[in-house]
C-alpha positions in Angstrom: 21.7 10.0 13.6 20.1 13.0 14.9 16.7 14.0 15.9 16.0 17.4 13.2 12.9 17.5 13.4 9.2 16.5 15.2 5.8 16.3 13.3 2.3 15.5 13.7 0.4 13.1 11.9 -3.4 12.6 13.3 -2.3 14.0 16.9 0.2 11.3 17.1 4.0 12.5 17.6 6.8 11.2 15.4 9.8 11.2 15.9 11.9 11.8 12.5 16.2 11.7 11.7 18.6 11.4 8.9 21.7 12.1 8.2 22.4 15.6 7.1 22.1 17.5 3.9 24.7 19.6 3.9 26.6 16.3 2.1 25.9 14.2 -0.7 24.8 10.7 -0.8 27.5 8.0 0.9 29.1 6.4 -2.5 28.4 2.5 -1.5 27.0 1.1 1.7 26.0 -2.3 2.6 22.1 -2.0 2.0 19.6 0.1 1.5 16.2 0.6 2.0 13.6 2.6 -0.4 10.8 3.4 1.7 10.3 5.1 5.4 7.4 3.2 5.9 6.6 0.0 8.6 8.3 -2.7 6.2 11.3 -0.2 5.3 11.7 0.7 9.2 10.9 -2.7 10.5 14.2 -4.7 7.5 16.4 -1.6 8.6 16.4 -2.6 12.5 16.8 -6.1 11.4 19.5 -4.8 9.1 21.8 -2.9 11.4 23.7 -5.5 13.0 24.7 -7.0 10.4 26.4 -3.7 8.3 25.9 -0.2 6.8 22.1 0.5 6.1 21.1 3.7 4.0 16.9 4.4 4.7 16.4 6.9 1.5 12.8 8.3 1.5 11.8 10.6 -1.1 8.9 12.5 1.4 9.7 14.3 4.5 8.3 12.0 6.6 5.5 8.8 5.9 2.2 9.9 4.4 -0.4 7.9 6.1 -3.8 8.7 5.9 -5.4 4.9 6.6 -6.4 4.5 9.5 -5.4 0.5 10.1 -5.1 -1.7 13.1 -3.2 -4.6 13.4 -4.7 -8.0 13.6 -2.9 -10.7 15.5 -4.5 -13.7 17.6 -3.2 -13.1 20.9 -6.7 -12.4 22.3 -8.4 -15.8 24.7 -11.0 -15.7 22.1 -9.0 -16.2 19.1 -6.9 -18.7 16.9 -3.7 -18.8 14.9 -5.7 -21.2 12.8 -8.7 -18.9 13.2 -6.7 -16.1 11.8 -5.0 -18.3 8.9 -8.8 -19.2 7.6 -9.8 -16.1 7.1 -7.2 -14.7 5.5 -7.5 -17.5 3.0 -11.7 -17.7 2.5 -10.5 -13.8 2.1 -7.6 -14.7 -0.9 -10.1 -16.3 -2.8 -8.2 -19.4 -3.6 -5.5 -17.8 -4.0 -3.4 -17.5 -1.0 -0.6 -19.0 -0.9 -0.4 -21.2 2.0 2.9 -21.2 3.0 3.2 -16.9 3.2 -0.9 -16.6 5.1 1.3 -19.2 7.8 4.2 -17.1 8.1 1.6 -14.3 8.7 -0.5 -15.5 10.8 1.9 -17.8 12.8 4.7 -14.9 13.6 2.2 -12.1 14.6 2.0 -12.3 18.0 6.3 -12.6 18.2 5.8 -9.2 15.4 3.5 -8.1 18.2 4.9 -8.5 21.5 8.3 -6.9 19.6 7.2 -4.2 19.1 5.1 -3.5 22.4 8.2 -4.7 24.5 10.1 -2.0 22.1 8.0 1.0 23.7 4.8 0.6 21.6 1.0 1.4 22.6 -1.3 -0.1 21.9 -5.0 0.1 23.7 -5.7 -1.7 27.0 -8.8 -2.3 29.6 -6.3 -2.6 32.8 -3.4 -4.6 31.9 -5.3 -6.5 29.5 -4.5 -5.4 25.6 -8.8 -4.6 24.1 -9.4 -6.0 21.0 -11.5 -4.9 18.2 -13.8 -6.1 15.4 -14.0 -5.8 11.4 -15.4 -7.5 8.9 -14.5 -10.0 7.4 -12.4 -11.5 10.4 -14.5 -13.5 12.0 -13.0 -12.8 15.3 -12.0 -10.0 18.1 -8.9 -9.2 17.1 -7.7 -5.7 15.8 -5.5 -3.9 18.0 -5.9 -0.1 17.7 -4.6 3.0 19.3 -6.4 6.3 21.0 -9.3 4.5 20.5 -8.7 4.1 15.9 -5.6 3.4 13.8 -2.9 1.7 14.9 -0.7 2.5 11.9 0.6 5.7 13.5 1.5 4.2 16.3 3.7 1.2 15.4 5.4 4.0 13.3 6.5 5.5 15.9 8.2 3.2 17.8 9.6 2.1 15.0 11.0 5.1 14.5 12.2 5.4 18.3 13.7 1.6 18.1 15.8 2.8 14.1 17.3 6.0 15.8 19.2 3.7 18.5 20.6 2.0 16.3 24.1 3.5 14.9 24.5 1.8 11.8 21.1 2.7 10.9 20.5 6.2 8.9 17.7 7.7 7.1 18.5 10.5 4.3 14.7 12.5 3.5 13.6 14.0 -0.1 16.1 11.4 -2.2 14.2 10.3 -4.7 15.2 7.1 -6.3 14.8 6.3 -9.8 16.3 3.5 -11.2 18.4 0.1 -9.8 22.0 -0.5 -11.1 22.1 -4.2 -11.8 25.6 -6.1 -13.5 24.5 -9.3 -15.3 20.8 -9.6 -13.7 22.8 -8.4 -9.7 21.6 -5.9 -8.6 24.0 -3.5 -7.4 23.2 -0.2 -6.2 20.9 2.3 -6.7 20.3 5.6 -9.0 19.1 8.7 -7.2 17.7 12.5 -7.6 18.3 14.8 -4.2 16.5 17.1 -3.5 18.9 19.6 -5.3 18.2 17.5 -8.4 21.7 16.5 -8.2 21.9 12.8 -10.0 23.9 10.2 -7.4 25.1 6.1 -7.3 25.1 4.0 -4.6 26.6 1.0 -4.7 25.3 -2.0 -1.8 24.9 -6.1 -1.4 21.4 -5.6 -1.5 18.6 -3.2 -2.2 15.2 -3.3 -0.1 11.9 -2.3 -2.0 9.6 -0.5 0.8 8.2 1.9 -1.7 4.5 1.3 -0.8 1.2 0.7 -3.1 0.6 2.1 -7.0 -2.6 4.2 -5.6 -2.2 7.5 -7.5 -2.9 6.0 -10.8 -6.4 6.3 -10.1 -8.5 9.2 -10.0 -10.4 8.9 -6.4 -7.1 7.1 -4.0 -6.7 7.4 -0.3 -3.1 6.4 -1.0 -0.9 10.0 -0.3 0.4 11.3 -3.1 3.8 9.6 -3.2 2.1 6.4 -3.8 3.4 6.6 -7.6 4.5 2.6 -8.2 8.0 3.6 -8.2 9.1 0.4 -6.6 6.8 -1.5 -8.9 8.6 0.2 -12.1 11.5 0.0 -10.9 12.0 -3.7 -10.2 10.2 -4.0 -13.6 12.8 -2.5 -16.2 15.7 -4.1 -14.3 13.9 -7.2 -15.4 12.1 -8.3 -12.5 8.6 -10.7 -12.4 5.7 -8.5 -11.2 2.9 -10.7 -10.2 -0.9 -10.5 -9.5 -1.4 -6.4 -10.6 -4.9 -6.8 -11.7 -5.9 -7.2 -7.8 -7.0 -4.3 -6.7 -8.7 -2.8 -3.1 -11.2 0.3 -4.3 -12.1 1.0 -0.6 -15.9 1.7 0.2 -16.0 4.2 1.8 -14.6 7.6 1.3 -15.5 11.5 2.4 -17.0 13.0 -0.4 -16.2 16.8 -0.9 -15.3 19.5 -3.1 -12.2 21.0 -1.9 -11.5 17.9 0.8 -8.6 15.2 0.4 -10.3 11.7 0.0 -9.8 10.7 3.6 -10.6 7.1 4.6 -14.1 6.2 6.5 -12.8 3.1 8.2 -15.3 -0.2 7.7 -15.3 -0.3 11.4 -18.0 2.4 11.0 -20.4 -0.1 9.1 -18.9 -2.9 12.4 -19.5 -0.5 14.8 -23.4 -0.6 13.3 -23.6 2.3 10.6 -26.0 1.8 7.6 -25.4 2.9 3.9 -28.2 5.0 2.0 -28.4 6.5 -1.6 -29.9 9.3 -2.9 -33.1 9.0 -2.4 -32.2 8.0 1.7 -32.5 4.4 1.6 -30.7 1.7 2.7 -30.1 -0.5 -0.1 -26.1 -3.2 0.6 -29.0 -6.1 1.5 -29.9 -6.2 -1.9 -26.7 -6.8 -2.7 -25.4 -9.4 -0.2 -26.9 -11.4 3.5 -24.2 -9.9 5.6 -25.6 -6.5 3.7 -23.5 -3.5 5.6 -21.1 -5.7 6.9 -20.4 -7.7 3.5 -16.9 -8.0 2.1 -15.1 -4.7 1.5 -15.3 -5.1 -2.5 -18.6 -6.5 -2.6 -20.0 -3.3 -0.8 -18.2 -1.2 -2.9 -19.4 -2.7 -6.3 -22.4 -2.2 -4.3 -22.0 1.0 -3.7 -21.3 2.5 -7.9 -24.2 0.3 -8.4 -26.5 3.1 -6.9 -24.4 6.0 -7.9 -24.4 4.6 -11.4 -28.3 3.9 -11.8 -28.7 7.4 -10.0 -27.8 9.4 -12.2 -26.4 12.2 -11.2 -23.9 14.0 -12.7 -21.3 13.4 -9.9 -22.7 10.3 -7.7 -22.5 9.9 -4.2 -24.3 7.5 -1.3 -24.3 7.8 2.4 -22.7 6.5 5.1 -25.2 7.2 8.4 -24.0 6.5 12.0 -26.3 9.5 13.4 -28.4 6.1 15.0 -25.4 5.4 17.0 -24.7 7.1 20.8 -22.5 10.1 19.8 -20.1 9.3 23.4 -19.4 6.0 21.4 -18.1 7.7 18.1 -15.8 10.1 19.6 -14.3 7.8 21.6 -14.1 4.9 19.1 -12.9 7.4 15.5 -11.8 9.9 17.4 -10.1 11.5 14.3 -13.0 10.9 11.9 -14.8 13.2 14.2 -11.7 15.0 13.9 -11.3 15.4 10.2 -15.3 15.3 9.5 -15.7 18.4 11.2 -13.5 20.0 9.7 -15.7 20.1 6.5 -18.4 20.8 8.6 -19.6 17.5 9.1 -21.0 16.9 12.3 -21.2 12.7 12.2 -23.1 12.3 15.3 -25.9 14.4 13.2 -25.2 14.3 10.2 -25.2 12.1 6.4 -21.2 11.9 5.6 -21.0 11.7 1.2 -19.0 9.0 0.3 -17.1 6.9 -3.2 -15.9 4.4 -3.2 -11.5 4.7 -3.8 -8.7 2.7 -5.1 -7.3 1.4 -1.4 -4.5 -0.7 -1.5 -2.3 -3.1 -4.0 -2.3 -6.7 -4.1 0.3 -7.4 -6.6 3.4 -6.2 -6.9 7.0 -7.2 -7.0 7.0 -10.8 -6.6 9.2 -12.9 -4.2 9.5 -16.0 -2.3 8.7 -16.3 1.6 11.5 -14.2 2.8 10.9 -11.1 0.5 13.7 -12.0 -2.2 12.8 -10.9 -5.9 13.8 -13.1 -9.4 16.9 -10.9 -9.6 19.9 -11.6 -7.4 20.5 -8.4 -4.7 16.8 -7.6 -4.5 14.1 -7.8 -2.2 10.8 -6.3 -1.5 8.1 -5.7 1.1 5.1 -4.2 1.8 2.7 -3.5 -0.8 4.8 -3.5 -2.9 5.5 -6.9 -3.0 3.5 -10.0 -4.1 4.2 -12.3 -1.1 0.8 -14.6 -2.1 0.0 -13.7 1.4 -3.1 -11.9 0.4 -4.1 -13.9 -2.5 -6.7 -11.7 -4.2 -7.5 -9.5 -1.7 -6.6 -8.4 1.1 -7.8 -9.5 4.3 -8.8 -6.5 6.7 -5.8 -5.1 8.5 -3.2 -7.3 7.3 -1.3 -5.5 5.3 0.3 -3.6 8.7 1.0 -7.0 9.5 2.1 -8.0 6.2 4.7 -4.4 6.8 6.1 -6.2 9.7 6.1 -9.8 9.2 7.9 -9.4 5.7 10.1 -6.2 6.9 11.2 -8.6 9.3 12.1 -11.5 7.0 13.4 -9.9 4.2 15.6 -8.0 6.5 17.0 -12.0 7.8 18.0 -12.8 4.3 19.3 -10.0 3.1 22.0 -10.2 5.8 23.4 -13.4 3.4 23.9 -11.1 1.1 27.5 -9.4 2.9 28.4 -13.1 2.7 28.1 -13.6 -1.1 30.2 -12.5 -4.1 29.5 -8.9 -5.0 29.9 -7.9 -8.8 31.0 -4.9 -9.1 29.2 -1.6 -9.7 28.4 -0.4 -12.7 29.6 2.5 -14.3 27.8 6.3 -13.3 25.3 7.2 -15.1 24.2 10.5 -15.6 20.7 10.5 -14.2 18.0 13.5 -14.2 18.2 16.2 -12.9 15.7 18.0 -11.5 16.4 20.9 -13.2 16.0 20.1 -16.2 12.9 21.6 -18.2 9.8 21.5 -16.7 6.8 20.1 -19.0 3.9 22.5 -18.4 1.1 19.8 -18.9 2.5 17.4 -16.6 -0.4 17.1 -13.9 -3.0 17.4 -16.9 -1.1 13.8 -18.4 -1.1 11.9 -14.7 -4.5 13.8 -14.7 -5.4 11.4 -18.1 -4.0 9.1 -16.6 -5.8 8.7 -14.0 -9.2 9.3 -15.9 -8.0 6.2 -18.0 -7.7 4.5 -15.3 -10.8 4.9 -13.3 -12.9 5.1 -16.4 -11.7 1.4 -18.3 -10.1 -0.6 -15.4 -12.1 0.7 -11.8 -13.6 -1.3 -9.2 -16.5 -3.0 -12.4 -14.5 -4.2 -15.3 -15.6 -5.0 -19.5 -12.3 -5.8 -21.9 -13.9 -3.4 -24.6 -12.8 -0.7 -21.7 -9.8 -2.4 -20.2 -9.0 -3.3 -24.1 -10.2 1.1 -24.8 -7.5 1.9 -21.4 -5.0 0.2 -23.1 -5.0 1.9 -26.4 -5.3 5.9 -24.6 -1.9 4.2 -22.3 0.1 3.4 -25.3 -0.9 6.7 -27.1 1.0 8.2 -23.7 4.4 5.8 -24.3 5.9 9.0 -26.1 4.7 12.1 -23.2 7.3 9.8 -19.6 9.5 8.3 -22.3 12.0 10.2 -20.8 11.2 12.0 -17.8 13.7 14.8 -16.8 12.6 16.2 -13.4 11.4 14.0 -10.6 7.9 15.0 -10.8 8.4 13.1 -14.5 10.0 10.0 -13.6 6.6 10.0 -11.6 4.9 9.9 -14.3 6.8 7.3 -15.8 6.3 5.1 -13.1 2.7 6.2 -12.8 2.0 4.7 -16.6 4.1 1.5 -16.1 2.1 0.9 -13.3 -1.2 1.2 -15.0 0.7 -0.4 -17.7 0.9 -3.4 -15.9 -2.3 -2.9 -14.3 -4.0 -3.3 -17.5 -2.4 -6.2 -19.0 -2.6 -8.7 -15.9 -6.7 -7.5 -15.9 -7.5 -8.0 -19.9 -5.5 -11.5 -19.7 -7.2 -12.8 -16.2 -10.3 -13.9 -17.5 -12.8 -14.6 -14.6 -14.0 -12.3 -12.1 -12.4 -13.7 -8.0 -11.4 -11.5 -5.3 -10.8 -7.9 -6.3 -11.1 -8.4 -9.6 -14.4 -8.4 -11.2 -15.2 -8.2 -14.7 -19.2 -7.9 -16.3 -17.6 -10.0 -19.2 -16.3 -13.4 -16.7 -18.9 -13.0 -13.4 -17.5 -16.4 -12.6 -14.7 -17.7 -11.3 -12.6 -20.1 -13.9 -10.5 -22.5 -11.4 -9.7 -24.5 -14.4 -7.6 -21.7 -16.5 -7.3 -18.6 -13.6 -7.1 -20.6 -10.6 -3.2 -19.3 -10.9 -1.4 -16.1 -9.9 -0.7 -14.1 -13.6 2.9 -13.1 -14.1 4.4 -10.1 -16.1 8.2 -9.7 -17.3 9.1 -7.6 -20.4 6.4 -8.4 -23.3 6.0 -11.4 -21.8 3.0 -12.8 -19.4 1.8 -16.1 -18.2 -0.4 -17.5 -15.5 2.2 -19.7 -12.7 
């Protein structure tokens, strides 16, 4: 491994390292990790002591846009049991208690671990500083440089991984399919940056590919969040679970030619107000906690206010002008600087916002150690459905999940070297980056995003979802035979969208992040279970 370049993300300097790309990928290795985010790197670090680890990333570096803190019951005022209670409450009845206990119980160890590796969380003197974000009931959120912790955690994992001789990272490698033999995953098919089809045989594969946010027109997710891991696992025959539960972040910056930049809910926790286009505060009529209500309640309230405004391109305002300017600049430096780039001074100006798809609660179904229903295949992070989040993720638990379940998956995968292996499948000709380009591909992706935003968004109804499914089925021939990387992304988005619609139609109730106007109440008798999709079948278990 060598240090190739230094990339800046939000003022944080990240070292990135990889195998020189002059040669192709190795024909075989011990472990393949798809994704170089927190979950993928934490698992890779765990695996490096057991064998050769190849981490494949389809992008140059992890494209982090969120301001994620990380929770842990390490403060004197908090306890693990309180973190567990908050997680279970947020999950709205569907959390796996065992998965949630593992998450919060192992959080202190994982946090202390990254601190030992050089992580620099905010401190007051020698003591860690803990912040609060609704609906956490106690101050337990660790941040770095007054704001996000994700960049700092990722920087620490990069630095640690760079010291491990068995761990190699390759950038711009797009994984298209899982290779299987009699239901056992034996490797991956890849398209290199130059469009060269390659295959790598291994003992086990970890999916750490992130979310599916690009299924929607408005999303906080990076461009690479195209559901690749979920799609690959589904095509290989793995079970997919809880795809109906999509969290929509209530506040993202809404400006022409500006990215959908996430404005942390901590701004509301700090005392921010939400105002409609008539400048009236409105949250009190939707929830007794007003702006401190759960995120899904806030998102639905905003959508309703936008709908009744009858404005062609609706929005609401986030107002923090009544807070101290020095306080905002100190606690939210990245948000302040980003808004200033678009001539919005958050200390003086109202911020136009709109909800956006943010986090996929469901994904590839796993056990407590990241093992999927296919031998040799594991998943960790947002791509996985461990049951830890239930029907709705507690704020900031996702970054912690990457650490805890990345480590768990890595430990479990080490045992795969002791298992009898199937022979690697006969190499197939993969799609090439250099094939004919579909001039209408971006339009096709835009159609999928609009279908999902309009029919399977924050508020859902049977008729809208049935129409969305019909439209997606009509687009299926367009994505049937991908020939380029972007073609594969379109196919993956289409498949992920279809899985979301299928699960959402089947769950005839409202629970957590899934809200249906035609079924506004819980139905514990029928649906206090997880949706599970495999092939053409869907069941609740």
